[in-house]
N, C-alpha and C positions, 0 to 999 in steps of 0.2 A: 874878818866876816863882811860878806858885802851886806848891802846897802836897806834889803828887804828883810835881812834878818837882823837888823835893829832895829825897824820898825817893827818888826816883830815883838820883838821884847817890849817896846814901849806900847803896845796894842796889848799885851797880857798882863800888862804891870796895870792899867787903868782898868780891864775887865776886872782885875783882883779887887781894886778900891771902887767899881762899881759892886761887886759882890759882898764887897765887905760893909756897904751903904746899904743893901738889900734893893738897890735900883735895877739890878741885873735881869730882865723879864724872859730873855734868851735862855731854857733850859740848856746846861755845860757847855755854855758858851767859852767860859773861863777855861772850861777843861779843855775844850777843845783849840782854843787859840797855844793855850799851855803847851798841848800837845805838838803840835805846827812849830813853836820854837824849840823845842828839845828833838823833834827830825828835823830843823833843817840845822841846828846849830850843833847837836852834837852826836846824834843817833846817826846819820846818814852819812856824816863823817868818817865817826868811826868803823862804818861797814867799807864805807871807803879804802881807809887804811888798811885795816884790817886782814878783809878779803879781799881787799883790789876792784870792790862793786858794791852798790849799795841799792842795787835793782829793787832785792826783795823788801824794804825797805819802804821805796819810794812806790811800789806795788800796794803792798797794805795799806801807805799812807795814800793815796789813790781811792782807794774803796771807800776807808774812812772819811774823807771831806768830800765827797759823791755824795755817802749815805748823810753825814750831817746837813748837808746843802740842801735836800731833799727834804730834811727832815724840818729846818725854817721856814722851806717855800711851802708846804704843804701844812704845817701845822698853824703857824700865823699868818695865811689867808685864808680867811672866813668863807668863800666863795670854793676852797675845795675838801679840807679835810679827809681822815682818813678814809672815808667811805666812799668816798668820791670815784669813780672808775680809775682816773687820773693815777692816785696814790698804788691803787695795784699793780700798773705798771712799775714804777718805782719799785715795790716787794719784787717783782719779778728780774727785773735790771739786778736788783740785790743779790737774789740768790747766783743770779746767769757771771757776776762776778768775781763769787767765788768760785764756779763753775771753773770757771777760764781761768784763774788761778793757780787751780788744784789738777786739771787734767787738760787741760788746752796750750794756752800758750805758756805755764809754767811761770816757776820763782825768777828764774836766771835771765829772761828778757822783757824788755817795757811791755806791759800787760798795755796796746792801743788801743785792741777794740774795747775792752772794758771803760779805758778813760774818754775816749771817746762818746762813742754810746751813750756813756751813763753823763756825761755833759751836755751832749745835746738836749737830754732830757730835763736837766739842769735848767740850759736855755730856753726852754718851751715853759718850766717851772715862772721865769723870771719874767718872760714875756708876758704869759697869765697876770702876774702880780704887777706890771705895769700899766698892762691894758687896765685892770680894777682900777687903778689908783686914776686912769685920765677919766673912766667911763662915771666916776663920782660926779667930775665937774666941778670940786671945790678947792681953796686953797688951801695948801698943805706947807706947814713950816715943815723944813728938811732934818731939821734939830729932831724931830719927832718920828723921824721914819728911817730905822735904823737897814730895815731891809732894802730898802731905795738904795744907801750906800754900799751896802754887801752885794745887789744887782750890780750896780755899775762895776765895783772892783772884778766882778768875778766875768761882765762880758768884757770888760779893757784887757784882763787876764787872755781870756777863754784864744779869742779874736786876733791878736798879738801873736799869741803865742800856736795857735793850728797846726800852720805846715810842719812845725818843729815835732811837735806832740804825734801828727797823725803819722811822719817817717821817722821814728824816734830810732827805732832799732838800727836803721840803715845809717844814719847820722852816727852812731855807735860806732857802729864798724871802721866808721871813715876816720881818715887823721887825727891827731892829739890837737892839732894847732885849732882846725875848722872846727872839732867840739868845742873847746875853751872860746870861741866866737862866739858857736850860739849859744852856749850858756850864757854870755853877757846879755843876747837877748833875750831870752828867757828869763832874766834876774830883772830886764825891765817890767814884764808882764806881771812878777810877782811882789814887785815896787808895789805898784795899782792895788794887787789884791790885800797885800799888808797894811795900806792906807785904807782899804777898805773895812776889815778889821778892827783899825783901830779907831774907825768913825764908826760904826757899830758899838764900840766900848762908850767914847765921849757921847753917842747921841743919848747912852742910857745915863749917863752923869751927868747930864742937862736938865735930866727932868727934876722937875720942879718937887715929884713926891713920889 
């Protein structure tokens, strides 16, 4: 297994501990990280071996991750909330992702339109969240800001992987050695993202009550 999968496992473990101790305030976070770990460590690999392609797995996985990121940055940012106009754009992208999956790009190619549009939306939510932190002009203990660490992880992952994710279908059609080299680059971004999941878990464990 690659490094980021080991990090995902550790993040899942600490999220489970935080949940047992009733310190985990992010709804469904343990379930989300567990699904991420199982997808990367088991399901995607099984499909790659059994069906010679795991694109359908990652297309569904992209929809899940985008939806959960959006949920966190809307639900836990008091400046937005579920009735803010920005949240309705999230609903629209949620529906559009499924339409693209079933009727346009389909199961067997990477749904790059869905992924990149959705991640741009998530980056907008992250920007809004970080701006709200700066506007408050107070000192923050970063151990109490799990959304901050998640923001950093997503930013590092997406900005480092954007060219690859944008042209993923063309890359897949290229030679195998080229794909392996690019997979190594994406794995670095995934390591930052997995570390942010671990940081979220630890932030919740560090809470005094």
